[in-house]
Every structure is written in C-alpha cells, then in structure tokens.
N, C-alpha and C positions, 0 to 999 in steps of 0.2 A: 504494500500500500504506500502511496506517495502523499506527502504533505507539502504542497507548494513546489513540486518538482524535486523534492529531496526525499530519498528513501528513508523510511523510519529507522531510528537507531536500533530498535529491537530486531528488525530484519537483518541489518548489517551485523549485529552482534551474533546472530545464529550462524552467519556465513563465516565470521572470524573464528568461532568455536569449531566449526567443521574443518577449517584450514589447520588450526592448531592440532586437532586430533587426527584427521584423515591424511593430511599432507605432511605435517611435521612430526607426527607420531607421538604426541604427548598423550598420556593417559588422562581422560577427563575426570577420573575419580581420585587419582593419586597425585597428578602433577599440576592440575589447574584448579583454581578457585575463582568464583565470581563474586563481585561486590566485596573485595577485600577492604576491610575498614582500616583507614589510615587517618588517625586522629579524628577530625570531624568530617572527613570525606570518605568516599568509597570509590576505589578503582574498579573498572569494569571487569578486568581479568588480571590475575597474577599467576605466574608460573614458578613452580618450585625449582630451585637449583640446590640440590642436596636437601637440607632440612628447612631452609628458609625460602621465602618468596623474594626473588631478586628481579624478575622480569615483570614489569608492570605494563598493562595495555589499557589504554583509554579509547573506547570505540566512539566514533562519530558517524552519523548517517552518510551513506554514499551521496555525493552531491553537495555535502556541506563544505563551504569554503573555509578552510582553516584560517584562524586569525591569532593575534597575539594573546588573547584571552585563553585560547586552547593551549598554547605553549605555556603560559603561566600556570594553568591547571595541572599539567603533567609535571612541570618543574616542582611545584609545591608537593605533589604526591611523592616524587623522588626524594626531595629533601626531607620531608616529614617521615618517610619510611626508612631513610638512611641508605638509599640505593645509589 
C-alpha cells in the first residue's frame, strides 16, 4: 500500500527482514531482534555479533527521501547504544 507515492514502512520492513534472513543468512530467532530499545528510542532491527547487538538498522519506507533528521536519528541510536 502506498501513502502519497511512498511505500509504507511496514512493507519495507518485511522486505528488509527477508533480505536479512533469506539472502544474508541471519537466523530470525537467534540473530535478529526488532524494536531494540535504546534509551528512549527503538531501533527497527538489531543484529547480534556474538552476545551483543552491534549492527543497528533503521528502516525507512521505499521512496522516502533521506534527510539530515534521518542521519541524526541513527547517529543518536549508535551513540546511545555504544556502537
């Protein structure tokens, strides 16, 4: 479903999860968590590297034009998480 020409984030999120599992081989139950709480925020996906989550993924809808706010968002996630 599209909202103003932009694919909904939930649809993009499903595609990202499929890529992480089917293409990159991550186990969806052992390696990936969704909505990882990072202080007052939640990152869309985080991937385990050993015992800890070090790879953070923030999903935006297909067609979304990335902006400085998006970069600020992921930078804060990384800094708050210590990644």
